[in-house]
C-alpha positions as CSV (number, residue, x, y, z in Angstrom):
1,M,-17.4,29.1,-11.4
2,N,-20.9,29.5,-9.9
3,E,-22.7,28.1,-6.8
4,A,-22.9,24.3,-8.4
5,W,-19.7,23.9,-10.4
6,V,-16.0,23.9,-8.5
7,L,-13.1,24.2,-11.3
8,T,-9.9,23.2,-9.5
9,L,-6.5,23.7,-11.4
10,G,-3.2,23.4,-9.9
11,G,0.5,22.3,-10.9
12,R,3.5,21.8,-9.4
13,Y,7.1,21.6,-11.1
14,S,10.2,19.9,-9.2
15,S,13.7,19.5,-10.0
16,E,16.1,17.0,-7.8
17,E,19.6,16.4,-8.1
18,K,21.5,13.2,-6.2
19,D,25.3,12.0,-5.8
20,A,26.1,8.5,-4.9
21,K,29.0,6.7,-4.3
22,I,28.4,3.0,-3.0
23,A,31.1,0.6,-1.6
24,S,31.0,-3.0,-0.4
25,I,31.7,-3.8,2.8
26,P,34.0,-5.6,3.8
27,L,35.6,-6.0,0.4
28,N,36.4,-2.6,0.2
29,F,38.0,-1.1,3.5
30,C,35.8,1.9,4.6
31,T,36.2,4.2,7.5
32,L,34.0,7.2,8.8
33,D,36.3,9.3,6.4
34,G,35.9,6.9,3.3
35,C,36.6,4.2,1.5
36,A,39.9,2.8,-0.4
37,A,37.8,2.2,-3.4
38,Y,34.2,2.5,-4.6
39,D,32.4,-0.1,-6.8
40,F,30.3,2.9,-8.0
41,E,29.7,6.7,-8.4
42,D,27.5,8.4,-9.9
43,S,25.3,11.7,-10.6
44,Q,21.6,12.3,-11.7
45,S,19.2,14.7,-12.1
46,W,15.4,14.5,-12.6
47,N,12.9,17.0,-13.3
48,A,8.7,16.3,-13.0
49,F,5.7,18.6,-13.9
50,T,2.8,17.4,-11.8
51,P,-0.6,19.4,-12.5
52,K,-4.2,18.7,-11.4
53,V,-7.3,19.2,-13.1
54,G,-10.8,19.0,-10.7
55,L,-14.4,19.5,-11.5
56,Q,-17.1,19.0,-9.0
57,W,-20.8,19.5,-9.3
58,T,-23.3,20.1,-6.3
59,V,-26.1,18.8,-8.1
60,S,-28.2,19.2,-5.1
61,E,-28.2,19.4,-1.0
62,D,-27.7,15.7,-0.7
63,T,-26.0,15.0,-3.8
64,Q,-22.1,15.6,-5.0
65,L,-20.7,14.6,-8.3
66,Y,-17.2,15.0,-9.0
67,T,-14.0,13.9,-11.1
68,F,-10.2,14.6,-11.3
69,W,-7.1,13.9,-13.4
70,T,-3.6,14.2,-11.9
71,K,0.1,13.5,-12.1
72,G,2.3,12.4,-9.4
73,F,6.0,11.0,-9.5
74,R,8.0,8.8,-6.8
75,S,11.7,10.3,-7.0
76,G,14.7,8.5,-8.9
77,G,17.6,7.2,-6.9
78,Y,20.1,4.4,-6.4
79,N,19.8,1.0,-5.0
80,F,22.4,1.0,-2.1
81,R,21.8,-2.5,-1.0
82,N,24.7,-4.4,-2.9
83,A,24.7,-7.2,-0.7
84,G,24.3,-10.2,-2.9
85,I,26.7,-11.8,-4.5
86,N,26.7,-12.0,-8.5
87,P,28.1,-15.5,-9.5
88,S,29.7,-14.6,-12.3
89,T,32.2,-12.1,-10.9
90,G,32.2,-13.3,-7.2
91,R,31.7,-9.5,-6.1
92,P,28.1,-7.7,-5.2
93,Y,25.7,-6.8,-7.8
94,T,26.7,-3.7,-9.7
95,P,24.8,-0.7,-7.9
96,Q,22.1,0.8,-10.5
97,V,20.1,4.0,-10.8
98,T,16.2,4.0,-10.4
99,D,14.8,6.3,-12.8
100,Q,11.5,8.1,-11.3
101,E,8.3,6.8,-11.3
102,E,5.1,8.7,-13.0
103,Q,1.6,7.9,-12.4
104,S,-1.4,9.6,-13.9
105,S,-4.8,9.0,-12.4
106,F,-8.3,9.6,-13.6
107,E,-11.2,9.4,-11.0
108,I,-14.8,10.0,-11.0
109,G,-17.5,9.8,-8.1
110,A,-20.2,10.8,-6.1
111,K,-21.2,11.2,-2.7
112,V,-24.8,10.7,-2.2
113,D,-27.2,11.3,1.4
114,W,-30.2,9.6,1.1
115,L,-33.3,9.2,3.3
116,D,-33.1,12.3,5.0
117,G,-29.4,11.8,5.7
118,R,-29.7,8.9,7.7
119,L,-27.9,6.9,4.9
120,R,-24.6,8.6,3.2
121,T,-22.7,6.8,0.2
122,N,-19.5,7.4,-1.6
123,M,-18.5,5.9,-4.8
124,A,-15.5,5.9,-7.1
125,V,-14.1,4.4,-10.5
126,F,-10.5,5.1,-11.0
127,H,-8.0,4.5,-13.9
128,N,-4.1,4.8,-13.1
129,T,-1.2,4.4,-15.5
130,I,2.4,3.9,-13.8
131,D,5.4,4.6,-16.1
132,D,8.7,3.0,-14.9
133,M,7.2,1.6,-11.6
134,Q,9.6,1.0,-8.9
135,R,9.8,-1.9,-7.2
136,E,12.1,-3.5,-4.2
137,E,12.7,-7.1,-5.9
138,N,13.2,-9.7,-3.3
139,L,15.5,-12.5,-4.9
140,P,17.1,-15.7,-3.4
141,D,20.8,-15.3,-3.2
142,P,23.0,-18.4,-2.4
143,F,25.6,-16.3,-0.4
144,T,23.3,-13.8,1.5
145,G,19.7,-15.7,1.2
146,V,17.9,-12.8,-0.2
147,A,19.2,-10.0,-2.5
148,Q,17.3,-6.7,-2.0
149,I,17.5,-4.8,-5.7
150,I,15.3,-1.7,-6.2
151,R,14.8,-1.1,-9.9
152,N,12.4,-0.1,-12.1
153,T,10.2,-3.0,-13.7
154,A,7.6,-2.5,-15.6
155,D,4.8,0.2,-17.2
156,A,1.6,-0.9,-15.7
157,T,-2.5,0.0,-15.8
158,I,-4.6,-0.4,-12.4
159,R,-8.1,0.3,-12.8
160,G,-10.9,-0.1,-9.8
161,A,-13.8,1.0,-8.3
162,E,-15.1,1.2,-4.5
163,L,-18.2,2.2,-2.7
164,E,-18.4,2.8,1.4
165,A,-21.5,3.4,2.9
166,M,-22.8,4.7,6.2
167,A,-26.4,4.4,7.9
168,V,-28.2,5.2,11.0
169,L,-30.1,2.7,11.7
170,T,-31.2,3.9,15.4
171,E,-30.7,7.0,17.1
172,N,-27.7,4.7,18.6
173,L,-26.6,2.4,16.2
174,L,-24.5,2.9,13.2
175,F,-23.9,0.5,10.4
176,T,-20.9,0.6,7.8
177,F,-20.1,-1.2,4.7
178,N,-17.3,-1.1,2.1
179,V,-16.6,-3.1,-1.2
180,G,-13.5,-2.7,-3.6
181,Y,-12.4,-3.7,-6.5
182,V,-9.0,-3.7,-8.3
183,D,-7.4,-5.1,-11.4
184,G,-4.2,-4.6,-12.8
185,D,-2.1,-5.6,-16.3
186,Y,1.6,-5.0,-16.9
187,D,1.8,-3.0,-20.5
188,K,5.6,-3.5,-20.7
189,V,7.8,-5.4,-18.4
190,L,11.6,-3.8,-18.2
191,G,13.4,-6.7,-17.3
192,D,13.3,-10.2,-16.2
193,L,11.0,-10.6,-13.4
194,N,10.5,-14.2,-13.1
195,G,14.2,-15.1,-12.9
196,D,14.2,-17.5,-15.9
197,G,16.9,-15.5,-18.1
198,V,15.0,-14.2,-20.4
199,V,12.2,-11.3,-21.1
200,D,9.4,-12.3,-22.6
201,G,5.5,-12.9,-22.3
202,T,5.7,-14.9,-19.5
203,D,6.6,-11.9,-17.6
204,L,4.2,-10.0,-19.3
205,G,1.8,-12.2,-17.6
206,L,2.5,-12.5,-14.2
207,E,0.2,-10.6,-11.9
208,I,1.3,-6.9,-9.8
209,P,2.3,-7.4,-6.6
210,R,-0.1,-6.4,-3.3
211,L,-3.0,-6.0,-5.7
212,A,-5.4,-8.1,-4.2
213,P,-8.6,-8.0,-6.3
214,W,-11.3,-7.9,-3.9
215,T,-11.9,-6.0,-0.1
216,Y,-15.3,-5.8,1.5
217,G,-16.1,-5.2,5.3
218,V,-18.6,-4.4,7.3
219,G,-19.0,-2.8,10.7
220,F,-21.4,-1.9,13.3
221,V,-21.0,1.3,16.1
222,H,-23.6,1.3,19.2
223,D,-23.3,4.0,21.5
224,L,-25.0,3.6,24.9
225,Q,-25.9,6.5,27.4
226,L,-25.3,5.9,31.0
227,G,-26.9,9.1,31.9
228,A,-25.0,10.8,34.9
229,Y,-22.4,7.9,34.7
230,G,-21.1,8.1,31.1
231,S,-21.2,6.6,28.1
232,L,-20.4,3.1,26.8
233,T,-19.1,2.5,23.1
234,S,-18.9,-0.9,21.2
235,R,-17.5,-1.1,17.8
236,I,-17.5,-4.6,15.8
237,N,-15.7,-4.9,12.4
238,F,-15.2,-7.7,9.9
239,N,-12.8,-7.2,6.8
240,H,-11.9,-9.4,4.1
241,R,-9.0,-9.4,1.7
242,D,-8.4,-11.5,-1.3
243,A,-4.8,-13.3,-1.7
244,A,-2.2,-11.3,-3.7
245,P,1.2,-11.5,-4.5
246,Y,4.1,-10.7,-2.5
247,T,6.7,-11.2,-4.9
248,D,7.4,-9.7,-8.5
249,D,7.8,-13.4,-9.8
250,N,4.7,-14.5,-7.8
251,R,6.0,-17.2,-5.9
252,G,5.7,-15.8,-2.8
253,M,1.9,-15.0,-1.9
254,L,0.0,-13.1,0.8
255,S,-2.9,-15.7,2.0
256,E,-6.5,-14.6,1.9
257,V,-7.6,-13.3,5.0
258,D,-11.0,-12.7,7.0
259,M,-10.2,-10.1,10.0
260,L,-12.8,-10.2,12.7
261,D,-12.2,-7.2,15.8
262,F,-14.3,-5.5,18.2
263,S,-13.8,-2.8,21.1
264,I,-15.9,-1.7,23.7
265,G,-15.2,1.5,25.4
266,Y,-16.4,3.4,28.7
267,T,-16.2,7.0,29.1
268,P,-17.2,8.7,32.3
269,D,-19.7,11.9,32.2
270,S,-16.3,13.8,32.9
271,G,-14.7,12.9,29.4
272,S,-11.3,12.6,31.3
273,F,-10.4,8.8,30.8
274,T,-11.5,6.2,28.4
275,V,-11.1,2.5,29.4
276,S,-11.7,0.1,26.7
277,M,-11.7,-3.9,26.1
278,F,-10.6,-4.8,22.8
279,G,-9.9,-8.0,20.7
280,K,-8.3,-8.1,17.0
281,N,-7.7,-10.8,14.5
282,M,-10.6,-13.2,16.8
283,L,-10.9,-15.5,14.1
284,D,-7.0,-16.0,14.8
285,E,-6.5,-15.9,10.9
286,V,-2.8,-16.6,9.7
287,T,-1.2,-13.5,8.2
288,E,2.3,-13.1,6.4
289,G,4.0,-9.9,7.3
290,N,5.8,-11.2,3.9
291,N,6.7,-13.8,1.5
292,T,10.4,-13.9,0.6
293,Q,11.8,-17.0,-1.3
294,L,15.2,-18.5,0.2
295,P,17.7,-20.2,-2.1
296,P,17.4,-24.3,-1.8
297,I,20.9,-24.4,0.0
298,M,18.7,-22.2,3.2
299,G,15.6,-24.8,3.6
300,G,15.3,-26.8,0.3
301,V,13.5,-26.4,-2.6
302,G,10.5,-24.2,-2.2
303,A,12.0,-22.4,1.2
304,S,10.7,-19.2,2.0
305,F,11.4,-16.4,4.7
306,T,7.8,-15.8,5.9
307,P,7.3,-13.9,9.3
308,L,3.7,-14.2,10.4
309,N,1.8,-11.3,11.8
310,K,0.2,-11.6,15.5
311,G,-2.8,-14.3,15.8
312,R,-5.8,-13.4,18.0
313,V,-4.7,-10.6,20.4
314,M,-7.0,-9.2,23.6
315,G,-6.3,-6.4,25.6
316,L,-7.4,-3.7,28.1
317,E,-6.5,-0.1,27.4
318,L,-6.5,3.0,29.2
319,L,-6.8,6.2,27.6
320,Y,-6.3,9.5,29.9
321,E,-6.6,13.1,28.4
322,F,-5.0,16.1,30.3
């Protein structure tokens, strides 16, 4: 618009068609040429218009403000995982259509340099609304252990803020900092999320899965020049993540975690290779890959399938460029 103001306008129209034929194995005899019978046959189409409007204001050489609103979508489809057995019929759960998920996002932020460029801050607040949220639900199943069903679970609103900063403390030392907060609520639930057989306020009051409220971290990067011998780069980072539910029914949780990582890398003056010593999860924190509940027949009441991520890891790494 002029030297200080930039307006961004955009839009995309998408149209999709999908056909599905789903058979249960081994209940329906299937070969590479096809199946004797199909449990489910269907055809669906979806359309989406996803616009974007953005405005950027360069206040000065050191300050930039921006805002934008945009829409996005996740494609509709079908749940092919019909391995779980419906107790009432003795056959797999009926495959179902998953409508497309639509999200509207609004963000406003600022990017500012301070102290003659020695300190840089990026700040943003955002507000997202999600319609027909797509989720892969993990449900205990007495026959297969876990039934995974992809379906539209709810409409939701997610809001939050984040700040990151980089500061040059000396010519060789860089300090980094980040903090973020998110909060989300269901506006409407589209089915029974907690498995009690009814859709009511209990489902509406559940927490959105994998939405950790607080995350923050600090780090240092130090470069030591060794003259004709090359350089030594050292990094250390600490990051925190709050606990959060893993499953839609909130029975499975991901633990609160504090991660401490470091690396020390040497690069010769020629720059042809880098050899590094590194350490990950130096506090030996327990973190879960997932936390999926199992039926009582597999471990008793409260049993879960909870694979753990790696604990403390230390090693050497050689990177060669040619």
